[in-house]
C-alpha positions as YAML, in Angstrom:
chain: A
units: angstrom
residues:
- id: 1
  name: UNK
  ca: [28.37, 111.20, -7.45]
- id: 2
  name: UNK
  ca: [28.01, 108.57, -4.82]
- id: 3
  name: UNK
  ca: [31.27, 107.61, -2.90]
- id: 4
  name: UNK
  ca: [31.82, 105.14, -0.01]
- id: 5
  name: UNK
  ca: [33.85, 106.55, 2.80]
- id: 6
  name: UNK
  ca: [35.18, 104.92, 5.92]
- id: 7
  name: UNK
  ca: [35.14, 106.21, 9.61]
- id: 8
  name: UNK
  ca: [38.04, 108.52, 8.86]
- id: 9
  name: UNK
  ca: [36.28, 110.03, 5.81]
- id: 10
  name: UNK
  ca: [38.68, 108.33, 3.25]
- id: 11
  name: UNK
  ca: [37.27, 106.61, 0.34]
- id: 12
  name: UNK
  ca: [38.21, 102.72, 0.25]
- id: 13
  name: UNK
  ca: [39.83, 101.85, -3.00]
- id: 14
  name: UNK
  ca: [38.14, 98.47, -3.86]
- id: 15
  name: UNK
  ca: [34.32, 99.31, -3.30]
- id: 16
  name: UNK
  ca: [34.49, 102.65, -5.25]
- id: 17
  name: UNK
  ca: [36.44, 101.17, -8.19]
- id: 18
  name: UNK
  ca: [33.95, 98.29, -8.32]
- id: 19
  name: UNK
  ca: [30.98, 100.84, -8.19]
- id: 20
  name: UNK
  ca: [32.51, 102.96, -11.04]
- id: 21
  name: UNK
  ca: [33.53, 100.13, -13.27]
- id: 22
  name: UNK
  ca: [30.39, 97.90, -12.77]
- id: 23
  name: UNK
  ca: [27.53, 100.54, -12.29]
- id: 24
  name: UNK
  ca: [28.44, 104.34, -12.75]
- id: 25
  name: UNK
  ca: [30.27, 103.93, -16.03]
- id: 26
  name: UNK
  ca: [27.53, 101.64, -17.50]
- id: 27
  name: UNK
  ca: [24.81, 104.13, -17.00]
- id: 28
  name: UNK
  ca: [23.43, 103.07, -13.63]
- id: 29
  name: UNK
  ca: [21.14, 105.41, -11.79]
- id: 30
  name: UNK
  ca: [22.67, 107.23, -8.99]
- id: 31
  name: UNK
  ca: [20.26, 105.61, -6.44]
- id: 32
  name: UNK
  ca: [21.33, 102.10, -7.65]
- id: 33
  name: UNK
  ca: [25.03, 103.05, -7.22]
- id: 34
  name: UNK
  ca: [24.24, 104.37, -3.79]
- id: 35
  name: UNK
  ca: [22.52, 101.11, -2.81]
- id: 36
  name: UNK
  ca: [25.34, 99.00, -3.99]
- id: 37
  name: UNK
  ca: [27.94, 101.01, -2.11]
- id: 38
  name: UNK
  ca: [25.77, 100.95, 1.07]
- id: 39
  name: UNK
  ca: [25.63, 97.16, 0.85]
- id: 40
  name: UNK
  ca: [29.43, 96.94, 0.43]
- id: 41
  name: UNK
  ca: [29.62, 99.21, 3.32]
- id: 42
  name: UNK
  ca: [27.86, 96.43, 5.38]
- id: 43
  name: UNK
  ca: [30.45, 93.90, 4.28]
- id: 44
  name: UNK
  ca: [33.22, 96.13, 5.56]
- id: 45
  name: UNK
  ca: [31.36, 96.60, 8.84]
- id: 46
  name: UNK
  ca: [31.22, 92.78, 9.09]
- id: 47
  name: UNK
  ca: [34.93, 92.56, 8.58]
- id: 48
  name: UNK
  ca: [35.58, 95.29, 11.18]
- id: 49
  name: UNK
  ca: [33.44, 93.10, 13.70]
- id: 50
  name: UNK
  ca: [35.66, 90.07, 12.82]
- id: 51
  name: UNK
  ca: [38.88, 92.06, 12.88]
- id: 52
  name: UNK
  ca: [39.49, 91.04, 9.28]
- id: 53
  name: UNK
  ca: [41.58, 93.32, 6.91]
- id: 54
  name: UNK
  ca: [39.03, 92.89, 4.00]
- id: 55
  name: UNK
  ca: [41.32, 94.87, 1.58]
- id: 56
  name: UNK
  ca: [44.13, 92.47, 2.18]
- id: 57
  name: UNK
  ca: [41.85, 89.50, 1.93]
- id: 58
  name: UNK
  ca: [40.48, 90.59, -1.51]
- id: 59
  name: UNK
  ca: [43.83, 91.35, -2.94]
- id: 60
  name: UNK
  ca: [45.37, 88.05, -1.84]
- id: 61
  name: UNK
  ca: [45.10, 84.66, -3.27]
- id: 62
  name: UNK
  ca: [43.91, 83.33, 0.06]
- id: 63
  name: UNK
  ca: [40.77, 85.56, -0.14]
- id: 64
  name: UNK
  ca: [37.88, 84.73, 2.14]
- id: 65
  name: UNK
  ca: [37.20, 81.26, 3.40]
- id: 66
  name: UNK
  ca: [34.07, 79.22, 3.03]
- id: 67
  name: UNK
  ca: [33.21, 79.71, 6.76]
- id: 68
  name: UNK
  ca: [33.82, 83.49, 6.57]
- id: 69
  name: UNK
  ca: [31.46, 83.67, 3.62]
- id: 70
  name: UNK
  ca: [28.81, 81.88, 5.48]
- id: 71
  name: UNK
  ca: [29.26, 84.23, 8.48]
- id: 72
  name: UNK
  ca: [29.12, 87.20, 6.12]
- id: 73
  name: UNK
  ca: [25.79, 86.08, 4.71]
- id: 74
  name: UNK
  ca: [24.30, 85.81, 8.01]
- id: 75
  name: UNK
  ca: [25.46, 89.24, 8.74]
- id: 76
  name: UNK
  ca: [23.95, 90.64, 5.63]
- id: 77
  name: UNK
  ca: [20.57, 89.25, 6.43]
- id: 78
  name: UNK
  ca: [20.50, 91.11, 9.79]
- id: 79
  name: UNK
  ca: [18.55, 94.34, 10.28]
- id: 80
  name: UNK
  ca: [20.65, 97.48, 10.62]
- id: 81
  name: UNK
  ca: [19.79, 97.38, 14.33]
- id: 82
  name: UNK
  ca: [21.19, 93.84, 14.52]
- id: 83
  name: UNK
  ca: [24.35, 94.82, 12.71]
- id: 84
  name: UNK
  ca: [24.90, 97.72, 15.00]
- id: 85
  name: UNK
  ca: [24.32, 95.40, 18.05]
- id: 86
  name: UNK
  ca: [26.93, 93.09, 16.59]
- id: 87
  name: UNK
  ca: [29.38, 95.90, 16.12]
- id: 88
  name: UNK
  ca: [28.90, 96.93, 19.64]
- id: 89
  name: UNK
  ca: [29.31, 93.33, 20.99]
- id: 90
  name: UNK
  ca: [32.45, 92.94, 19.00]
- id: 91
  name: UNK
  ca: [34.06, 96.02, 20.71]
- id: 92
  name: UNK
  ca: [33.49, 94.21, 24.08]
- id: 93
  name: UNK
  ca: [36.33, 91.99, 25.24]
- id: 94
  name: UNK
  ca: [34.91, 88.60, 26.22]
- id: 95
  name: UNK
  ca: [36.65, 85.82, 28.25]
- id: 96
  name: UNK
  ca: [37.71, 82.83, 26.22]
- id: 97
  name: UNK
  ca: [35.59, 79.76, 26.58]
- id: 98
  name: UNK
  ca: [35.09, 76.40, 24.88]
- id: 99
  name: UNK
  ca: [32.04, 76.19, 22.67]
- id: 100
  name: UNK
  ca: [30.65, 73.72, 20.16]
- id: 101
  name: UNK
  ca: [31.69, 73.85, 16.53]
- id: 102
  name: UNK
  ca: [28.17, 74.61, 15.31]
- id: 103
  name: UNK
  ca: [28.42, 77.87, 17.16]
- id: 104
  name: UNK
  ca: [31.59, 78.94, 15.51]
- id: 105
  name: UNK
  ca: [30.36, 77.99, 12.08]
- id: 106
  name: UNK
  ca: [28.18, 80.96, 11.30]
- id: 107
  name: UNK
  ca: [28.71, 83.11, 14.47]
- id: 108
  name: UNK
  ca: [25.40, 84.67, 14.12]
- id: 109
  name: UNK
  ca: [23.90, 81.49, 15.81]
- id: 110
  name: UNK
  ca: [24.38, 83.12, 19.13]
- id: 111
  name: UNK
  ca: [22.53, 86.33, 18.17]
- id: 112
  name: UNK
  ca: [19.07, 84.82, 16.97]
- id: 113
  name: UNK
  ca: [17.25, 87.51, 18.87]
- id: 114
  name: UNK
  ca: [18.30, 90.05, 16.26]
- id: 115
  name: UNK
  ca: [15.67, 91.00, 13.74]
- id: 116
  name: UNK
  ca: [16.36, 90.04, 10.08]
- id: 117
  name: UNK
  ca: [15.87, 92.14, 6.99]
- id: 118
  name: UNK
  ca: [13.18, 90.97, 4.51]
- id: 119
  name: UNK
  ca: [13.94, 88.07, 2.28]
- id: 120
  name: UNK
  ca: [14.11, 90.41, -0.80]
- id: 121
  name: UNK
  ca: [16.52, 92.75, 0.94]
- id: 122
  name: UNK
  ca: [18.64, 89.91, 2.46]
- id: 123
  name: UNK
  ca: [18.81, 88.38, -1.01]
- id: 124
  name: UNK
  ca: [19.74, 91.70, -2.70]
- id: 125
  name: UNK
  ca: [22.59, 92.23, -0.18]
- id: 126
  name: UNK
  ca: [24.03, 88.75, -0.56]
- id: 127
  name: UNK
  ca: [23.97, 88.69, -4.38]
- id: 128
  name: UNK
  ca: [25.43, 92.26, -4.53]
- id: 129
  name: UNK
  ca: [28.37, 91.20, -2.31]
- id: 130
  name: UNK
  ca: [28.69, 87.96, -4.28]
- id: 131
  name: UNK
  ca: [29.22, 90.08, -7.38]
- id: 132
  name: UNK
  ca: [31.72, 92.29, -5.48]
- id: 133
  name: UNK
  ca: [33.75, 89.25, -4.52]
- id: 134
  name: UNK
  ca: [33.38, 87.70, -7.94]
- id: 135
  name: UNK
  ca: [34.87, 90.84, -9.50]
- id: 136
  name: UNK
  ca: [38.05, 90.47, -7.43]
- id: 137
  name: UNK
  ca: [38.13, 86.76, -7.81]
- id: 138
  name: UNK
  ca: [38.24, 87.20, -11.65]
- id: 139
  name: UNK
  ca: [40.88, 89.96, -11.39]
- id: 140
  name: UNK
  ca: [43.08, 87.42, -9.34]
- id: 141
  name: UNK
  ca: [42.31, 84.69, -11.93]
- id: 142
  name: UNK
  ca: [43.81, 86.89, -14.68]
- id: 143
  name: UNK
  ca: [47.08, 86.91, -12.68]
- id: 144
  name: UNK
  ca: [49.66, 84.28, -13.34]
- id: 145
  name: UNK
  ca: [49.23, 81.62, -10.57]
- id: 146
  name: UNK
  ca: [51.35, 78.76, -9.58]
- id: 147
  name: UNK
  ca: [50.12, 75.14, -9.34]
- id: 148
  name: UNK
  ca: [50.06, 75.61, -5.55]
- id: 149
  name: UNK
  ca: [47.66, 78.56, -6.03]
- id: 150
  name: UNK
  ca: [45.21, 76.60, -8.24]
- id: 151
  name: UNK
  ca: [43.65, 74.91, -5.16]
- id: 152
  name: UNK
  ca: [43.13, 78.51, -3.71]
- id: 153
  name: UNK
  ca: [41.37, 79.65, -6.90]
- id: 154
  name: UNK
  ca: [38.92, 76.73, -6.52]
- id: 155
  name: UNK
  ca: [38.55, 77.57, -2.91]
- id: 156
  name: UNK
  ca: [37.67, 81.16, -3.83]
- id: 157
  name: UNK
  ca: [35.05, 80.10, -6.25]
- id: 158
  name: UNK
  ca: [33.30, 77.53, -3.91]
- id: 159
  name: UNK
  ca: [33.26, 80.26, -1.11]
- id: 160
  name: UNK
  ca: [31.57, 82.79, -3.46]
- id: 161
  name: UNK
  ca: [29.17, 79.97, -4.80]
- id: 162
  name: UNK
  ca: [28.32, 79.07, -1.09]
- id: 163
  name: UNK
  ca: [27.51, 82.79, -0.42]
- id: 164
  name: UNK
  ca: [25.14, 82.99, -3.34]
- id: 165
  name: UNK
  ca: [23.47, 79.83, -2.16]
- id: 166
  name: UNK
  ca: [22.68, 81.39, 1.16]
- id: 167
  name: UNK
  ca: [20.64, 84.21, -0.47]
- id: 168
  name: UNK
  ca: [17.02, 83.63, 0.70]
- id: 169
  name: UNK
  ca: [14.71, 82.70, -2.16]
- id: 170
  name: UNK
  ca: [11.65, 84.86, -2.72]
- id: 171
  name: UNK
  ca: [8.36, 84.37, -4.50]
- id: 172
  name: UNK
  ca: [6.19, 81.30, -4.90]
- id: 173
  name: UNK
  ca: [6.59, 80.32, -8.47]
- id: 174
  name: UNK
  ca: [7.26, 76.64, -8.77]
- id: 175
  name: UNK
  ca: [10.43, 75.36, -10.59]
- id: 176
  name: UNK
  ca: [11.41, 78.58, -12.10]
- id: 177
  name: UNK
  ca: [8.16, 78.92, -14.15]
- id: 178
  name: UNK
  ca: [8.32, 82.87, -13.77]
- id: 179
  name: UNK
  ca: [11.34, 83.04, -15.98]
- id: 180
  name: UNK
  ca: [9.72, 81.21, -18.93]
- id: 181
  name: UNK
  ca: [9.34, 83.14, -22.15]
- id: 182
  name: UNK
  ca: [6.39, 83.46, -24.67]
- id: 183
  name: UNK
  ca: [5.18, 80.60, -26.88]
- id: 184
  name: UNK
  ca: [6.06, 80.75, -30.61]
- id: 185
  name: UNK
  ca: [2.51, 81.38, -31.67]
- id: 186
  name: UNK
  ca: [2.40, 84.38, -29.48]
- id: 187
  name: UNK
  ca: [5.59, 85.84, -30.71]
- id: 188
  name: UNK
  ca: [4.16, 85.48, -34.21]
- id: 189
  name: UNK
  ca: [1.26, 87.65, -33.06]
- id: 190
  name: UNK
  ca: [3.54, 90.16, -31.38]
- id: 191
  name: UNK
  ca: [5.60, 90.56, -34.49]
- id: 192
  name: UNK
  ca: [2.40, 91.18, -36.50]
- id: 193
  name: UNK
  ca: [1.45, 93.94, -34.04]
- id: 194
  name: UNK
  ca: [4.85, 95.64, -34.34]
- id: 195
  name: UNK
  ca: [5.17, 95.25, -38.10]
- id: 196
  name: UNK
  ca: [4.95, 98.74, -39.84]
- id: 197
  name: UNK
  ca: [1.84, 98.94, -42.10]
- id: 198
  name: UNK
  ca: [-0.03, 96.12, -40.32]
- id: 199
  name: UNK
  ca: [-3.61, 96.59, -39.71]
- id: 200
  name: UNK
  ca: [-3.02, 95.49, -36.14]
- id: 201
  name: UNK
  ca: [-0.22, 98.08, -35.37]
- id: 202
  name: UNK
  ca: [-1.64, 100.51, -33.01]
- id: 203
  name: UNK
  ca: [1.12, 103.19, -33.31]
- id: 204
  name: UNK
  ca: [1.36, 106.12, -35.52]
- id: 205
  name: UNK
  ca: [2.76, 105.36, -39.05]
- id: 206
  name: UNK
  ca: [6.11, 106.47, -40.07]
- id: 207
  name: UNK
  ca: [8.70, 107.16, -37.57]
- id: 208
  name: UNK
  ca: [7.24, 105.63, -34.50]
- id: 209
  name: UNK
  ca: [6.21, 102.30, -36.26]
- id: 210
  name: UNK
  ca: [9.64, 101.91, -37.82]
- id: 211
  name: UNK
  ca: [11.47, 102.58, -34.46]
- id: 212
  name: UNK
  ca: [9.26, 100.34, -32.45]
- id: 213
  name: UNK
  ca: [9.63, 97.51, -34.96]
- id: 214
  name: UNK
  ca: [13.49, 97.83, -34.90]
- id: 215
  name: UNK
  ca: [13.28, 97.65, -31.13]
- id: 216
  name: UNK
  ca: [11.24, 94.41, -31.25]
- id: 217
  name: UNK
  ca: [13.52, 92.85, -33.70]
- id: 218
  name: UNK
  ca: [16.75, 93.46, -31.73]
- id: 219
  name: UNK
  ca: [15.05, 92.22, -28.54]
- id: 220
  name: UNK
  ca: [13.78, 89.12, -30.42]
- id: 221
  name: UNK
  ca: [17.24, 88.52, -32.05]
- id: 222
  name: UNK
  ca: [19.47, 88.39, -28.99]
- id: 223
  name: UNK
  ca: [17.44, 89.10, -25.86]
- id: 224
  name: UNK
  ca: [19.35, 92.09, -24.76]
- id: 225
  name: UNK
  ca: [17.97, 94.06, -21.71]
- id: 226
  name: UNK
  ca: [15.95, 97.17, -22.19]
- id: 227
  name: UNK
  ca: [18.55, 99.59, -20.69]
- id: 228
  name: UNK
  ca: [21.24, 98.04, -22.94]
- id: 229
  name: UNK
  ca: [19.02, 98.71, -25.92]
- id: 230
  name: UNK
  ca: [18.22, 102.31, -24.82]
- id: 231
  name: UNK
  ca: [21.97, 103.13, -24.88]
- id: 232
  name: UNK
  ca: [22.70, 101.59, -28.27]
- id: 233
  name: UNK
  ca: [24.32, 104.28, -30.62]
- id: 234
  name: UNK
  ca: [23.96, 104.16, -34.31]
- id: 235
  name: UNK
  ca: [27.78, 103.48, -34.69]
- id: 236
  name: UNK
  ca: [27.36, 100.49, -32.36]
- id: 237
  name: UNK
  ca: [25.49, 98.66, -35.10]
- id: 238
  name: UNK
  ca: [27.71, 96.92, -37.81]
- id: 239
  name: UNK
  ca: [25.33, 96.37, -40.71]
- id: 240
  name: UNK
  ca: [27.99, 94.28, -42.71]
- id: 241
  name: UNK
  ca: [28.83, 91.86, -40.03]
- id: 242
  name: UNK
  ca: [25.34, 91.96, -38.49]
- id: 243
  name: UNK
  ca: [26.57, 92.76, -34.95]
- id: 244
  name: UNK
  ca: [25.39, 95.17, -32.30]
- id: 245
  name: UNK
  ca: [27.77, 96.43, -29.53]
- id: 246
  name: UNK
  ca: [26.33, 96.43, -26.07]
- id: 247
  name: UNK
  ca: [28.49, 99.12, -24.33]
- id: 248
  name: UNK
  ca: [26.29, 100.16, -21.40]
- id: 249
  name: UNK
  ca: [25.19, 97.03, -19.34]
- id: 250
  name: UNK
  ca: [24.53, 96.31, -15.72]
- id: 251
  name: UNK
  ca: [26.74, 93.22, -16.09]
- id: 252
  name: UNK
  ca: [28.97, 92.90, -19.09]
- id: 253
  name: UNK
  ca: [29.52, 94.82, -22.44]
- id: 254
  name: UNK
  ca: [29.59, 92.47, -25.33]
- id: 255
  name: UNK
  ca: [28.85, 92.15, -29.14]
- id: 256
  name: UNK
  ca: [25.55, 90.48, -30.02]
- id: 257
  name: UNK
  ca: [24.35, 89.07, -33.37]
- id: 258
  name: UNK
  ca: [21.34, 90.31, -35.33]
- id: 259
  name: UNK
  ca: [19.62, 88.72, -38.27]
- id: 260
  name: UNK
  ca: [19.85, 90.01, -41.81]
- id: 261
  name: UNK
  ca: [16.18, 91.03, -41.60]
- id: 262
  name: UNK
  ca: [16.89, 93.15, -38.49]
- id: 263
  name: UNK
  ca: [20.20, 94.67, -40.12]
- id: 264
  name: UNK
  ca: [17.83, 95.85, -43.08]
- id: 265
  name: UNK
  ca: [15.26, 97.28, -40.72]
- id: 266
  name: UNK
  ca: [18.17, 99.17, -38.95]
- id: 267
  name: UNK
  ca: [19.35, 100.63, -42.23]
- id: 268
  name: UNK
  ca: [15.88, 101.64, -43.50]
- id: 269
  name: UNK
  ca: [15.12, 103.32, -40.14]
- id: 270
  name: UNK
  ca: [18.36, 105.31, -40.03]
- id: 271
  name: UNK
  ca: [18.16, 106.20, -43.74]
- id: 272
  name: UNK
  ca: [14.51, 107.13, -43.76]
- id: 273
  name: UNK
  ca: [13.91, 108.66, -40.34]
- id: 274
  name: UNK
  ca: [16.84, 108.98, -37.98]
- id: 275
  name: UNK
  ca: [18.97, 110.80, -40.41]
- id: 276
  name: UNK
  ca: [16.29, 113.30, -41.10]
- id: 277
  name: UNK
  ca: [16.20, 114.44, -37.45]
- id: 278
  name: UNK
  ca: [18.13, 117.82, -37.11]
- id: 279
  name: UNK
  ca: [21.79, 117.06, -36.56]
- id: 280
  name: UNK
  ca: [22.02, 119.15, -33.38]
- id: 281
  name: UNK
  ca: [19.16, 117.08, -31.85]
- id: 282
  name: UNK
  ca: [20.75, 113.77, -32.52]
- id: 283
  name: UNK
  ca: [24.44, 114.74, -31.79]
- id: 284
  name: UNK
  ca: [24.34, 112.28, -28.92]
- id: 285
  name: UNK
  ca: [24.22, 109.36, -31.31]
- id: 286
  name: UNK
  ca: [21.54, 107.25, -29.60]
- id: 287
  name: UNK
  ca: [19.70, 105.00, -31.99]
- id: 288
  name: UNK
  ca: [16.35, 104.96, -30.19]
- id: 289
  name: UNK
  ca: [15.10, 108.56, -29.88]
- id: 290
  name: UNK
  ca: [11.77, 110.37, -29.89]
- id: 291
  name: UNK
  ca: [10.64, 112.47, -32.96]
- id: 292
  name: UNK
  ca: [12.29, 115.48, -31.31]
- id: 293
  name: UNK
  ca: [15.46, 113.76, -31.08]
- id: 294
  name: UNK
  ca: [15.82, 112.92, -27.28]
- id: 295
  name: UNK
  ca: [17.01, 109.52, -26.08]
- id: 296
  name: UNK
  ca: [13.97, 107.34, -25.40]
- id: 297
  name: UNK
  ca: [13.21, 107.01, -21.64]
- id: 298
  name: UNK
  ca: [12.47, 103.78, -19.67]
- id: 299
  name: UNK
  ca: [8.92, 104.98, -19.17]
- id: 300
  name: UNK
  ca: [8.36, 105.58, -22.85]
- id: 301
  name: UNK
  ca: [9.75, 102.13, -23.71]
- id: 302
  name: UNK
  ca: [7.62, 100.47, -21.07]
- id: 303
  name: UNK
  ca: [4.53, 102.34, -22.46]
- id: 304
  name: UNK
  ca: [5.26, 100.90, -26.03]
- id: 305
  name: UNK
  ca: [4.72, 97.37, -24.79]
- id: 306
  name: UNK
  ca: [1.88, 98.35, -22.56]
- id: 307
  name: UNK
  ca: [-0.03, 99.80, -25.65]
- id: 308
  name: UNK
  ca: [0.85, 96.55, -27.58]
- id: 309
  name: UNK
  ca: [-0.62, 94.41, -24.81]
- id: 310
  name: UNK
  ca: [-3.77, 96.42, -24.34]
- id: 311
  name: UNK
  ca: [-4.56, 96.81, -27.96]
- id: 312
  name: UNK
  ca: [-4.53, 93.12, -28.93]
- id: 313
  name: UNK
  ca: [-6.47, 90.17, -27.41]
- id: 314
  name: UNK
  ca: [-3.84, 87.73, -28.53]
- id: 315
  name: UNK
  ca: [-0.97, 89.08, -26.57]
- id: 316
  name: UNK
  ca: [-0.65, 88.21, -22.83]
- id: 317
  name: UNK
  ca: [-0.43, 90.84, -20.20]
- id: 318
  name: UNK
  ca: [3.08, 89.74, -19.34]
- id: 319
  name: UNK
  ca: [4.63, 90.79, -22.62]
- id: 320
  name: UNK
  ca: [7.66, 92.93, -21.82]
- id: 321
  name: UNK
  ca: [11.14, 93.29, -23.02]
- id: 322
  name: UNK
  ca: [12.35, 90.76, -20.30]
- id: 323
  name: UNK
  ca: [9.67, 88.33, -21.46]
- id: 324
  name: UNK
  ca: [11.30, 88.33, -24.80]
- id: 325
  name: UNK
  ca: [14.70, 87.95, -23.34]
- id: 326
  name: UNK
  ca: [13.39, 84.78, -21.59]
- id: 327
  name: UNK
  ca: [12.02, 83.72, -25.01]
- id: 328
  name: UNK
  ca: [15.43, 84.04, -26.62]
- id: 329
  name: UNK
  ca: [16.74, 81.56, -23.85]
- id: 330
  name: UNK
  ca: [13.94, 79.15, -24.57]
- id: 331
  name: UNK
  ca: [14.68, 79.16, -28.21]
- id: 332
  name: UNK
  ca: [18.44, 78.61, -27.50]
- id: 333
  name: UNK
  ca: [17.43, 75.52, -25.57]
- id: 334
  name: UNK
  ca: [15.32, 74.16, -28.38]
- id: 335
  name: UNK
  ca: [18.04, 74.86, -30.96]
- id: 336
  name: UNK
  ca: [20.56, 72.90, -28.85]
- id: 337
  name: UNK
  ca: [18.11, 69.98, -28.32]
- id: 338
  name: UNK
  ca: [17.29, 69.88, -32.06]
- id: 339
  name: UNK
  ca: [21.02, 69.18, -32.99]
- id: 340
  name: UNK
  ca: [22.04, 65.73, -33.91]
- id: 341
  name: UNK
  ca: [23.62, 63.86, -30.89]
- id: 342
  name: UNK
  ca: [27.05, 63.83, -32.42]
- id: 343
  name: UNK
  ca: [26.94, 67.64, -32.90]
- id: 344
  name: UNK
  ca: [25.19, 68.65, -29.77]
- id: 345
  name: UNK
  ca: [27.33, 70.76, -27.40]
- id: 346
  name: UNK
  ca: [28.06, 69.79, -23.91]
- id: 347
  name: UNK
  ca: [26.22, 71.36, -20.86]
- id: 348
  name: UNK
  ca: [29.40, 73.31, -20.18]
- id: 349
  name: UNK
  ca: [29.51, 74.79, -23.63]
- id: 350
  name: UNK
  ca: [25.82, 75.65, -23.50]
- id: 351
  name: UNK
  ca: [26.29, 77.48, -20.22]
- id: 352
  name: UNK
  ca: [29.12, 79.44, -21.63]
- id: 353
  name: UNK
  ca: [27.28, 80.51, -24.67]
- id: 354
  name: UNK
  ca: [24.24, 81.46, -22.57]
- id: 355
  name: UNK
  ca: [26.21, 83.36, -20.09]
- id: 356
  name: UNK
  ca: [28.09, 85.31, -22.73]
- id: 357
  name: UNK
  ca: [24.92, 86.31, -24.69]
- id: 358
  name: UNK
  ca: [23.05, 87.32, -21.53]
- id: 359
  name: UNK
  ca: [26.01, 89.33, -20.19]
- id: 360
  name: UNK
  ca: [26.38, 87.11, -17.14]
- id: 361
  name: UNK
  ca: [29.78, 86.20, -15.57]
- id: 362
  name: UNK
  ca: [31.49, 82.89, -16.48]
- id: 363
  name: UNK
  ca: [30.50, 81.37, -13.12]
- id: 364
  name: UNK
  ca: [26.89, 82.60, -12.98]
- id: 365
  name: UNK
  ca: [24.25, 80.16, -12.27]
- id: 366
  name: UNK
  ca: [21.54, 82.30, -14.03]
- id: 367
  name: UNK
  ca: [21.71, 80.05, -17.10]
- id: 368
  name: UNK
  ca: [20.05, 77.23, -15.12]
- id: 369
  name: UNK
  ca: [17.15, 79.54, -14.29]
- id: 370
  name: UNK
  ca: [16.67, 80.57, -17.77]
- id: 371
  name: UNK
  ca: [16.67, 77.06, -19.10]
- id: 372
  name: UNK
  ca: [13.87, 76.19, -16.77]
- id: 373
  name: UNK
  ca: [11.24, 75.99, -19.31]
- id: 374
  name: UNK
  ca: [13.25, 73.56, -21.57]
- id: 375
  name: UNK
  ca: [13.94, 71.34, -18.55]
- id: 376
  name: UNK
  ca: [10.35, 71.24, -17.49]
- id: 377
  name: UNK
  ca: [9.24, 70.54, -20.97]
- id: 378
  name: UNK
  ca: [11.69, 67.59, -21.43]
- id: 379
  name: UNK
  ca: [10.76, 66.31, -17.95]
- id: 380
  name: UNK
  ca: [7.01, 66.41, -18.92]
- id: 381
  name: UNK
  ca: [7.63, 64.80, -22.29]
- id: 382
  name: UNK
  ca: [9.75, 61.94, -20.59]
- id: 383
  name: UNK
  ca: [6.97, 61.48, -17.90]
- id: 384
  name: UNK
  ca: [4.27, 61.27, -20.52]
- id: 385
  name: UNK
  ca: [6.06, 58.58, -22.54]
- id: 386
  name: UNK
  ca: [6.70, 56.70, -19.23]
- id: 387
  name: UNK
  ca: [3.05, 56.89, -18.40]
- id: 388
  name: UNK
  ca: [2.09, 55.55, -21.70]
- id: 389
  name: UNK
  ca: [4.49, 52.76, -21.58]
- id: 390
  name: UNK
  ca: [3.23, 51.77, -18.12]
- id: 391
  name: UNK
  ca: [-0.48, 51.97, -19.34]
- id: 392
  name: UNK
  ca: [0.37, 49.74, -22.21]
- id: 393
  name: UNK
  ca: [1.62, 46.99, -20.05]
- id: 394
  name: UNK
  ca: [-1.42, 46.94, -17.73]
...
C-alpha cells in the first residue's frame, strides 16, 4: 500500500485520505496511487519553500490565493532538479530588496535557468493537484457558510480554475477533434459485428458472443469507462429500473441508465451463461468474466475490440471503449439540439447532465471538450449557410 510521509516519517492526513477515497478504494492500480501521492508531495514541497502551512490553508475558507496557485503551477512544471534547487534557495536567507510586481507574480520568473518537465508530465502534475484542491474545495462547500464567506468560495473556485488553465496543452489535434466519437453508420456496423449469431461476429458462439454484446450495449447506452465496466457486479444492475451502479470509478461513483434492450440482454446473459458458472468461481460477483469465472482483464477487454476492428473493413482502427464514450457525448449534443427551442435546456443544465453521466466534478471543463464535435458541426453548418447566402448575392 502506497503512503505519503513527511520528513519526520509521519503520514500527512489530507493527501493520504484523498488517495484512499479517490483512487485506492476505487480500484486504481498501485502505481497510479503512488504517482498521485508523489505529485501531491511536490505540492507540499512547494508549500515548504514558500513557508505556507498547506494543511491549514486547505482546511480554511481562505484556501490558496490566485497568485499562489499560479506559483504552484510553475513549480510543478519544473524538473526534480529544479525543484530541489528551489528548495535549497529557499533555505538561504536573502536581503530584502524592491523588485517589480511581475517578478512577484509567479516567482519562478527569476529561475528560468531550471529545466522543465515535459509538457505531458507537467500537465499531469497540474491536473492532479487541481483535483486534490478541488476535493477539499467541495468539502468546504458542503459546510455552512456565511454571506461573507461566499466571496471566498468563488475565489477558491477561480484559483483552482486558473491552476487548471496553466496546464500545458499536448498533442496537435485541431479544435478538439481527437475527442470526437464514431459516426452513426459506423456504430450500426459495430453493433452488427457484436450481435450474437451475426455472420459478421468473429467471436465464438455462446458465452463469448453474449458477454461481448452486453459489454457493447452498456458502453453504447451510457459511455462508461472500461475500468468502470470491468468492476460491475451482477447486483449492480437493476433490471426493473434499467439502471446500473458504477461503484468503482477513477472520478465519481454514480447510477447510469441502460435501455430496455440492454436490460433484456443482461437478463439473458445472466440466466443462460453467468449463472451456469460454478458458484465458487463467480463468488466475487463480477458480471464480466471469462468462461472459467475470472474477472475479465484490461488486456482481454482491449483484445475484444482489437479483434472486432481487424475482422471488419467497415470499422475504423480507432474503435475502442473510449471512442464509444465520445460517441455517447456526441449523441447527447444532437439530442439536445433537436429539442424544440422552448424545451431546450440551458448550457448550464447541459453541462451538469454531461458532467454527471461522465463522472466528472460539477466544475469540470471536460464537458466542453467532449462537445467539440457538435460545436464544430454547427460552426460548419452556419459557415456553409453564410457562404451560400453570400454567393447568392454576387
